[in-house]
ChimeraX commands (.cxc) that place a marker at each C-alpha (Angstrom):
marker #1 position 123.85,120.55,122.46 radius 0.5
marker #1 position 126.51,123.08,123.57 radius 0.5
marker #1 position 126.75,123.75,127.34 radius 0.5
marker #1 position 125.73,127.11,128.84 radius 0.5
marker #1 position 128.64,129.35,129.56 radius 0.5
marker #1 position 129.85,129.36,133.04 radius 0.5
marker #1 position 131.93,132.64,133.88 radius 0.5
marker #1 position 135.42,132.03,135.26 radius 0.5
marker #1 position 135.81,134.19,138.45 radius 0.5
marker #1 position 138.93,134.78,140.55 radius 0.5
marker #1 position 139.46,131.76,142.85 radius 0.5
marker #1 position 139.81,132.17,146.57 radius 0.5
marker #1 position 142.60,130.27,148.43 radius 0.5
marker #1 position 139.95,127.90,149.70 radius 0.5
marker #1 position 138.66,127.20,146.22 radius 0.5
marker #1 position 142.26,126.61,144.86 radius 0.5
marker #1 position 142.92,124.18,147.62 radius 0.5
marker #1 position 139.51,122.41,147.06 radius 0.5
marker #1 position 140.11,121.96,143.34 radius 0.5
marker #1 position 143.57,120.44,143.87 radius 0.5
marker #1 position 143.88,116.75,144.69 radius 0.5
marker #1 position 146.31,116.90,147.60 radius 0.5
marker #1 position 147.92,120.20,148.72 radius 0.5
marker #1 position 147.80,122.93,146.07 radius 0.5
marker #1 position 151.43,123.82,145.28 radius 0.5
marker #1 position 152.34,127.20,146.65 radius 0.5
marker #1 position 154.39,129.73,144.69 radius 0.5
marker #1 position 154.99,132.60,147.12 radius 0.5
marker #1 position 157.34,134.22,144.57 radius 0.5
marker #1 position 157.61,135.93,141.23 radius 0.5
marker #1 position 156.80,134.20,137.92 radius 0.5
marker #1 position 159.62,133.14,135.63 radius 0.5
marker #1 position 158.89,133.79,132.06 radius 0.5
marker #1 position 161.05,132.73,129.13 radius 0.5
marker #1 position 161.17,134.01,125.60 radius 0.5
marker #1 position 159.39,131.63,123.08 radius 0.5
marker #1 position 161.23,128.39,122.39 radius 0.5
marker #1 position 160.44,126.44,119.18 radius 0.5
marker #1 position 161.12,123.28,121.15 radius 0.5
marker #1 position 157.80,123.82,123.00 radius 0.5
marker #1 position 155.94,123.03,119.84 radius 0.5
marker #1 position 158.15,119.87,119.25 radius 0.5
marker #1 position 157.47,118.66,122.87 radius 0.5
marker #1 position 153.66,119.12,122.30 radius 0.5
marker #1 position 153.86,117.06,119.04 radius 0.5
marker #1 position 155.74,114.28,120.87 radius 0.5
marker #1 position 153.19,114.24,123.68 radius 0.5
marker #1 position 150.31,114.25,121.23 radius 0.5
marker #1 position 151.60,111.15,119.56 radius 0.5
marker #1 position 152.03,109.22,122.83 radius 0.5
marker #1 position 148.52,110.27,123.90 radius 0.5
marker #1 position 146.84,109.25,120.70 radius 0.5
marker #1 position 148.34,105.82,121.00 radius 0.5
marker #1 position 146.86,105.37,124.42 radius 0.5
marker #1 position 143.59,107.00,123.71 radius 0.5
marker #1 position 142.78,105.14,120.45 radius 0.5
marker #1 position 139.59,103.68,122.16 radius 0.5
marker #1 position 138.19,107.07,122.70 radius 0.5
marker #1 position 136.91,109.85,120.43 radius 0.5
marker #1 position 139.14,112.74,121.22 radius 0.5
marker #1 position 140.88,115.90,120.07 radius 0.5
marker #1 position 144.27,117.42,121.30 radius 0.5
marker #1 position 145.35,120.98,120.85 radius 0.5
marker #1 position 148.42,123.01,121.91 radius 0.5
marker #1 position 147.01,126.10,123.85 radius 0.5
marker #1 position 148.35,128.73,126.24 radius 0.5
marker #1 position 151.34,131.02,125.75 radius 0.5
marker #1 position 153.70,128.24,124.70 radius 0.5
marker #1 position 151.59,127.80,121.65 radius 0.5
marker #1 position 152.06,131.23,120.37 radius 0.5
marker #1 position 155.39,132.20,118.63 radius 0.5
marker #1 position 156.76,135.43,119.84 radius 0.5
marker #1 position 155.02,135.33,123.22 radius 0.5
marker #1 position 156.93,134.87,126.56 radius 0.5
marker #1 position 155.72,132.04,128.61 radius 0.5
marker #1 position 156.22,129.99,131.76 radius 0.5
marker #1 position 158.03,126.74,130.61 radius 0.5
marker #1 position 154.93,124.68,131.00 radius 0.5
marker #1 position 153.22,123.17,128.00 radius 0.5
marker #1 position 149.38,123.69,128.17 radius 0.5
marker #1 position 147.49,121.12,126.19 radius 0.5
marker #1 position 143.75,120.78,125.74 radius 0.5
marker #1 position 142.14,117.26,125.45 radius 0.5
marker #1 position 138.61,117.26,124.40 radius 0.5
marker #1 position 136.72,114.12,125.15 radius 0.5
marker #1 position 133.06,113.03,125.07 radius 0.5
marker #1 position 132.68,113.47,128.79 radius 0.5
marker #1 position 135.50,114.95,130.93 radius 0.5
marker #1 position 133.66,113.89,134.11 radius 0.5
marker #1 position 134.06,110.23,133.04 radius 0.5
marker #1 position 137.59,109.86,134.40 radius 0.5
marker #1 position 137.71,106.07,133.93 radius 0.5
marker #1 position 137.57,106.58,130.11 radius 0.5
marker #1 position 140.87,108.55,129.94 radius 0.5
marker #1 position 142.70,108.91,133.24 radius 0.5
marker #1 position 144.16,105.26,133.43 radius 0.5
marker #1 position 145.45,105.49,129.88 radius 0.5
marker #1 position 147.25,108.72,130.67 radius 0.5
marker #1 position 148.53,107.53,133.94 radius 0.5
marker #1 position 150.31,104.85,132.02 radius 0.5
marker #1 position 152.17,107.60,130.25 radius 0.5
marker #1 position 153.21,109.25,133.66 radius 0.5
marker #1 position 150.44,111.71,133.98 radius 0.5
marker #1 position 148.75,112.47,137.34 radius 0.5
marker #1 position 145.34,113.79,137.97 radius 0.5
marker #1 position 146.02,117.07,139.66 radius 0.5
marker #1 position 142.84,119.27,139.51 radius 0.5
marker #1 position 139.15,118.43,139.51 radius 0.5
marker #1 position 136.61,121.08,139.03 radius 0.5
marker #1 position 133.07,119.46,138.60 radius 0.5
marker #1 position 131.28,122.84,138.99 radius 0.5
marker #1 position 133.20,124.37,136.13 radius 0.5
marker #1 position 132.45,122.24,133.02 radius 0.5
marker #1 position 133.81,119.18,134.72 radius 0.5
marker #1 position 137.32,120.58,134.04 radius 0.5
marker #1 position 140.22,118.27,134.89 radius 0.5
marker #1 position 143.90,118.86,134.80 radius 0.5
marker #1 position 146.59,116.22,134.58 radius 0.5
marker #1 position 150.26,116.93,134.96 radius 0.5
marker #1 position 153.51,115.26,133.82 radius 0.5
marker #1 position 156.99,116.45,134.63 radius 0.5
marker #1 position 160.39,116.36,132.91 radius 0.5
marker #1 position 159.05,116.13,129.38 radius 0.5
marker #1 position 161.76,118.11,127.68 radius 0.5
marker #1 position 164.86,120.15,128.48 radius 0.5
marker #1 position 162.96,123.28,127.37 radius 0.5
marker #1 position 159.87,122.68,129.55 radius 0.5
marker #1 position 159.28,121.90,133.22 radius 0.5
marker #1 position 155.97,120.13,132.72 radius 0.5
marker #1 position 152.76,119.67,130.91 radius 0.5
marker #1 position 149.39,120.83,132.14 radius 0.5
marker #1 position 146.74,118.71,130.32 radius 0.5
marker #1 position 143.31,120.36,130.48 radius 0.5
marker #1 position 140.44,118.02,129.84 radius 0.5
marker #1 position 137.02,119.35,128.79 radius 0.5
marker #1 position 133.97,117.80,127.10 radius 0.5
marker #1 position 132.94,118.05,123.48 radius 0.5
marker #1 position 130.70,120.98,123.08 radius 0.5
marker #1 position 131.95,122.87,126.08 radius 0.5
marker #1 position 132.00,126.65,125.25 radius 0.5
marker #1 position 135.41,127.03,127.12 radius 0.5
marker #1 position 137.05,124.89,124.09 radius 0.5
marker #1 position 136.06,127.63,121.59 radius 0.5
marker #1 position 137.23,130.38,123.95 radius 0.5
marker #1 position 140.68,128.86,124.50 radius 0.5
marker #1 position 141.23,128.18,120.82 radius 0.5
marker #1 position 140.00,131.50,119.59 radius 0.5
marker #1 position 142.24,133.23,122.24 radius 0.5
marker #1 position 145.30,131.19,121.02 radius 0.5
marker #1 position 144.45,132.00,117.28 radius 0.5
marker #1 position 143.92,135.74,118.01 radius 0.5
marker #1 position 147.32,135.99,119.64 radius 0.5
marker #1 position 148.96,134.06,116.72 radius 0.5
marker #1 position 147.47,136.42,114.13 radius 0.5
marker #1 position 147.21,139.91,115.81 radius 0.5
marker #1 position 150.46,141.53,116.84 radius 0.5
marker #1 position 148.71,144.25,118.87 radius 0.5
marker #1 position 146.89,141.84,121.14 radius 0.5
marker #1 position 149.99,139.65,121.31 radius 0.5
marker #1 position 152.16,142.61,122.48 radius 0.5
marker #1 position 149.33,143.74,125.00 radius 0.5
marker #1 position 149.22,140.26,126.51 radius 0.5
marker #1 position 153.04,139.91,126.64 radius 0.5
marker #1 position 153.36,143.37,128.43 radius 0.5
marker #1 position 150.61,142.31,130.91 radius 0.5
marker #1 position 152.35,138.93,131.66 radius 0.5
marker #1 position 155.67,140.73,132.23 radius 0.5
marker #1 position 154.40,143.28,134.42 radius 0.5
marker #1 position 152.44,140.79,136.57 radius 0.5
marker #1 position 155.32,138.31,136.66 radius 0.5
marker #1 position 157.37,140.92,138.55 radius 0.5
marker #1 position 154.89,140.76,141.43 radius 0.5
marker #1 position 154.91,137.93,144.12 radius 0.5
marker #1 position 151.95,135.43,144.07 radius 0.5
marker #1 position 150.81,132.93,146.58 radius 0.5
marker #1 position 149.54,130.61,143.96 radius 0.5
marker #1 position 149.98,130.28,140.18 radius 0.5
marker #1 position 146.26,130.55,139.83 radius 0.5
marker #1 position 146.40,134.13,141.45 radius 0.5
marker #1 position 148.71,135.19,138.53 radius 0.5
marker #1 position 146.45,133.66,136.12 radius 0.5
marker #1 position 143.40,135.35,137.61 radius 0.5
marker #1 position 145.11,138.69,137.59 radius 0.5
marker #1 position 145.29,138.49,133.71 radius 0.5
marker #1 position 141.57,137.76,133.33 radius 0.5
marker #1 position 140.37,141.22,132.38 radius 0.5
marker #1 position 142.91,141.50,129.59 radius 0.5
marker #1 position 142.25,137.98,128.42 radius 0.5
marker #1 position 138.58,138.65,128.34 radius 0.5
marker #1 position 139.07,141.59,126.17 radius 0.5
marker #1 position 141.17,139.66,123.60 radius 0.5
marker #1 position 138.61,136.79,123.52 radius 0.5
marker #1 position 135.91,139.28,122.97 radius 0.5
marker #1 position 137.71,140.75,120.02 radius 0.5
marker #1 position 138.53,137.18,118.74 radius 0.5
marker #1 position 134.82,136.26,118.89 radius 0.5
marker #1 position 133.79,139.43,117.04 radius 0.5
marker #1 position 136.22,138.45,114.19 radius 0.5
marker #1 position 134.20,135.19,113.87 radius 0.5
marker #1 position 130.86,136.93,113.63 radius 0.5
marker link #1:1,2 radius 0.2
marker link #1:2,3 radius 0.2
marker link #1:3,4 radius 0.2
marker link #1:4,5 radius 0.2
marker link #1:5,6 radius 0.2
marker link #1:6,7 radius 0.2
marker link #1:7,8 radius 0.2
marker link #1:8,9 radius 0.2
marker link #1:9,10 radius 0.2
marker link #1:10,11 radius 0.2
marker link #1:11,12 radius 0.2
marker link #1:12,13 radius 0.2
marker link #1:13,14 radius 0.2
marker link #1:14,15 radius 0.2
marker link #1:15,16 radius 0.2
marker link #1:16,17 radius 0.2
marker link #1:17,18 radius 0.2
marker link #1:18,19 radius 0.2
marker link #1:19,20 radius 0.2
marker link #1:20,21 radius 0.2
marker link #1:21,22 radius 0.2
marker link #1:22,23 radius 0.2
marker link #1:23,24 radius 0.2
marker link #1:24,25 radius 0.2
marker link #1:25,26 radius 0.2
marker link #1:26,27 radius 0.2
marker link #1:27,28 radius 0.2
marker link #1:28,29 radius 0.2
marker link #1:29,30 radius 0.2
marker link #1:30,31 radius 0.2
marker link #1:31,32 radius 0.2
marker link #1:32,33 radius 0.2
marker link #1:33,34 radius 0.2
marker link #1:34,35 radius 0.2
marker link #1:35,36 radius 0.2
marker link #1:36,37 radius 0.2
marker link #1:37,38 radius 0.2
marker link #1:38,39 radius 0.2
marker link #1:39,40 radius 0.2
marker link #1:40,41 radius 0.2
marker link #1:41,42 radius 0.2
marker link #1:42,43 radius 0.2
marker link #1:43,44 radius 0.2
marker link #1:44,45 radius 0.2
marker link #1:45,46 radius 0.2
marker link #1:46,47 radius 0.2
marker link #1:47,48 radius 0.2
marker link #1:48,49 radius 0.2
marker link #1:49,50 radius 0.2
marker link #1:50,51 radius 0.2
marker link #1:51,52 radius 0.2
marker link #1:52,53 radius 0.2
marker link #1:53,54 radius 0.2
marker link #1:54,55 radius 0.2
marker link #1:55,56 radius 0.2
marker link #1:56,57 radius 0.2
marker link #1:57,58 radius 0.2
marker link #1:58,59 radius 0.2
marker link #1:59,60 radius 0.2
marker link #1:60,61 radius 0.2
marker link #1:61,62 radius 0.2
marker link #1:62,63 radius 0.2
marker link #1:63,64 radius 0.2
marker link #1:64,65 radius 0.2
marker link #1:65,66 radius 0.2
marker link #1:66,67 radius 0.2
marker link #1:67,68 radius 0.2
marker link #1:68,69 radius 0.2
marker link #1:69,70 radius 0.2
marker link #1:70,71 radius 0.2
marker link #1:71,72 radius 0.2
marker link #1:72,73 radius 0.2
marker link #1:73,74 radius 0.2
marker link #1:74,75 radius 0.2
marker link #1:75,76 radius 0.2
marker link #1:76,77 radius 0.2
marker link #1:77,78 radius 0.2
marker link #1:78,79 radius 0.2
marker link #1:79,80 radius 0.2
marker link #1:80,81 radius 0.2
marker link #1:81,82 radius 0.2
marker link #1:82,83 radius 0.2
marker link #1:83,84 radius 0.2
marker link #1:84,85 radius 0.2
marker link #1:85,86 radius 0.2
marker link #1:86,87 radius 0.2
marker link #1:87,88 radius 0.2
marker link #1:88,89 radius 0.2
marker link #1:89,90 radius 0.2
marker link #1:90,91 radius 0.2
marker link #1:91,92 radius 0.2
marker link #1:92,93 radius 0.2
marker link #1:93,94 radius 0.2
marker link #1:94,95 radius 0.2
marker link #1:95,96 radius 0.2
marker link #1:96,97 radius 0.2
marker link #1:97,98 radius 0.2
marker link #1:98,99 radius 0.2
marker link #1:99,100 radius 0.2
marker link #1:100,101 radius 0.2
marker link #1:101,102 radius 0.2
marker link #1:102,103 radius 0.2
marker link #1:103,104 radius 0.2
marker link #1:104,105 radius 0.2
marker link #1:105,106 radius 0.2
marker link #1:106,107 radius 0.2
marker link #1:107,108 radius 0.2
marker link #1:108,109 radius 0.2
marker link #1:109,110 radius 0.2
marker link #1:110,111 radius 0.2
marker link #1:111,112 radius 0.2
marker link #1:112,113 radius 0.2
marker link #1:113,114 radius 0.2
marker link #1:114,115 radius 0.2
marker link #1:115,116 radius 0.2
marker link #1:116,117 radius 0.2
marker link #1:117,118 radius 0.2
marker link #1:118,119 radius 0.2
marker link #1:119,120 radius 0.2
marker link #1:120,121 radius 0.2
marker link #1:121,122 radius 0.2
marker link #1:122,123 radius 0.2
marker link #1:123,124 radius 0.2
marker link #1:124,125 radius 0.2
marker link #1:125,126 radius 0.2
marker link #1:126,127 radius 0.2
marker link #1:127,128 radius 0.2
marker link #1:128,129 radius 0.2
marker link #1:129,130 radius 0.2
marker link #1:130,131 radius 0.2
marker link #1:131,132 radius 0.2
marker link #1:132,133 radius 0.2
marker link #1:133,134 radius 0.2
marker link #1:134,135 radius 0.2
marker link #1:135,136 radius 0.2
marker link #1:136,137 radius 0.2
marker link #1:137,138 radius 0.2
marker link #1:138,139 radius 0.2
marker link #1:139,140 radius 0.2
marker link #1:140,141 radius 0.2
marker link #1:141,142 radius 0.2
marker link #1:142,143 radius 0.2
marker link #1:143,144 radius 0.2
marker link #1:144,145 radius 0.2
marker link #1:145,146 radius 0.2
marker link #1:146,147 radius 0.2
marker link #1:147,148 radius 0.2
marker link #1:148,149 radius 0.2
marker link #1:149,150 radius 0.2
marker link #1:150,151 radius 0.2
marker link #1:151,152 radius 0.2
marker link #1:152,153 radius 0.2
marker link #1:153,154 radius 0.2
marker link #1:154,155 radius 0.2
marker link #1:155,156 radius 0.2
marker link #1:156,157 radius 0.2
marker link #1:157,158 radius 0.2
marker link #1:158,159 radius 0.2
marker link #1:159,160 radius 0.2
marker link #1:160,161 radius 0.2
marker link #1:161,162 radius 0.2
marker link #1:162,163 radius 0.2
marker link #1:163,164 radius 0.2
marker link #1:164,165 radius 0.2
marker link #1:165,166 radius 0.2
marker link #1:166,167 radius 0.2
marker link #1:167,168 radius 0.2
marker link #1:168,169 radius 0.2
marker link #1:169,170 radius 0.2
marker link #1:170,171 radius 0.2
marker link #1:171,172 radius 0.2
marker link #1:172,173 radius 0.2
marker link #1:173,174 radius 0.2
marker link #1:174,175 radius 0.2
marker link #1:175,176 radius 0.2
marker link #1:176,177 radius 0.2
marker link #1:177,178 radius 0.2
marker link #1:178,179 radius 0.2
marker link #1:179,180 radius 0.2
marker link #1:180,181 radius 0.2
marker link #1:181,182 radius 0.2
marker link #1:182,183 radius 0.2
marker link #1:183,184 radius 0.2
marker link #1:184,185 radius 0.2
marker link #1:185,186 radius 0.2
marker link #1:186,187 radius 0.2
marker link #1:187,188 radius 0.2
marker link #1:188,189 radius 0.2
marker link #1:189,190 radius 0.2
marker link #1:190,191 radius 0.2
marker link #1:191,192 radius 0.2
marker link #1:192,193 radius 0.2
marker link #1:193,194 radius 0.2
marker link #1:194,195 radius 0.2
marker link #1:195,196 radius 0.2
marker link #1:196,197 radius 0.2
marker link #1:197,198 radius 0.2
marker link #1:198,199 radius 0.2
marker link #1:199,200 radius 0.2
view
């Protein structure tokens, strides 16, 4: 049975620090965006092959999400991936297998769908790192993330709106990367609402 939707709200500095395992990396600067690089998709495909080999014991699904998954969209050089597993709270079922590939568990949010983020650095000359988001099968956020990506791929108007928003916000200085992400939330919510309406 699908989980009840849990709204994502802007995080305070205390909440950001609490979610991070260890000190949350501070930005205290502007955001560096790059024009879309086709190598991002190639890097995603390579990482997917490596993960599937390690996660063969577990029912799972891997998707390329975030701005690097949308041709024509500027993005931070960070590959966002979504790993869907039966129970994201069951870290023992997937974290050791991913640690063997060089991933480290970086974020744990039990109150928000048992969301986890693992990171790996130096994956490709085109990308600084991978943010691997882990959520459970049936989690409503999975559908939202995928519909958002698909809407941006198909709809040039929303893609341009999001690109303009990103560029404007990137020129500001942010204490944490999460603050920049939260500042986009109203525009993101509107795009997701339109994407969901397309499905109805």
